[in-house]
N, C-alpha and C positions, 0 to 999 in steps of 0.2 A: 399492323405498319404504328413505326415506335414517334410519339411526338420528336418532331429533332428541335421544337423553339426551346425544351430545357432543356438543360446541361447534365452531363453525369453527377450525380451525388459521389462525395467519396467516399471509398471505403473502409478508410480511416479505423473506425468498432471492433475493437478486439475481443469485444467481451464476449462471452457464451453465455453468462447466464442473464438475467434478468435481472434488474435495479431495485431498487425501491428507495426513497426520500425518508425520512424516519425520527423522529426527535428520540432517539435512545441510548441510552445510558450505557458510558461503557468501561470499562480498569483494560489495563496490558500491563499485564508482569512478565519481563524479560527472563527464558529461559536459558537464553546464551547468555553466559558469564563474561566471555569476550570470544572476539575473533583476530583469526590472521588474514591477514593481506600482502598485499606491494602496494604504496605509493606512486601513482601517475603523477601527481603535481603537489606539490609542496613552499610555501610560502612562511612567509615571517602570519599571515593571516589564519590559514590554518592549510588541511592540505585533502587532496583527491584519492581515494585510493581502490581497489576491486579485493573484494575476498571471494575464494570457491564456497565457502561453508558459507550456510543459510544464516542470517538470526532469529532463533524459532521464538515466538512470546504466545502468550494463554490469554483471550482477549476472554473477555467478563463482558456479558450484557445484560442489561438489568432494560425490564418492559413489564407495563404494567404488576410491579412488585415481581416477577418471575425472575429470577435468574441465572443464564447458562452459562457456559466456559466451553472456546474452541482451541485447539490447540491452532498455530497458523506461522505463517515467517515473513517480517517483516520486507518488502519487496521492494517501495518505493517511500521515501521524504522528496519534502517537496518545500522550498520555503517560498510562501505566498506574499509574508510580508513581514515585516521586522518581530511584530510579536504574533504571528499565527504561521504554522508549522501543518503541512498535510500529511499524513500518514497512510501509507497503502498495506493491508497486510491481507494473503491470499491462503485460506482456510486449507487445513491438510488434510484429504480424504483417509478416508480409516479402509 
């Protein structure tokens, strides 16, 4: 018998791998020099566009004096405030 007093929890979690929070220094190198796409919305303040080709990057992580590099692609950019932007990179699997 299920507990009817608790509402069902949303299943919005799309992550496939476990996450951890850590204070790791990183550096991002843009591997893609340019991307081509089509403007969806454009104004005097900026443009929103779509592109079929990924923006490839290399992420260099430095933790405890050890450095490792991982190829990936930028999958999301989110402006959090006037001075802070969040970036999501999906690592490429070999």
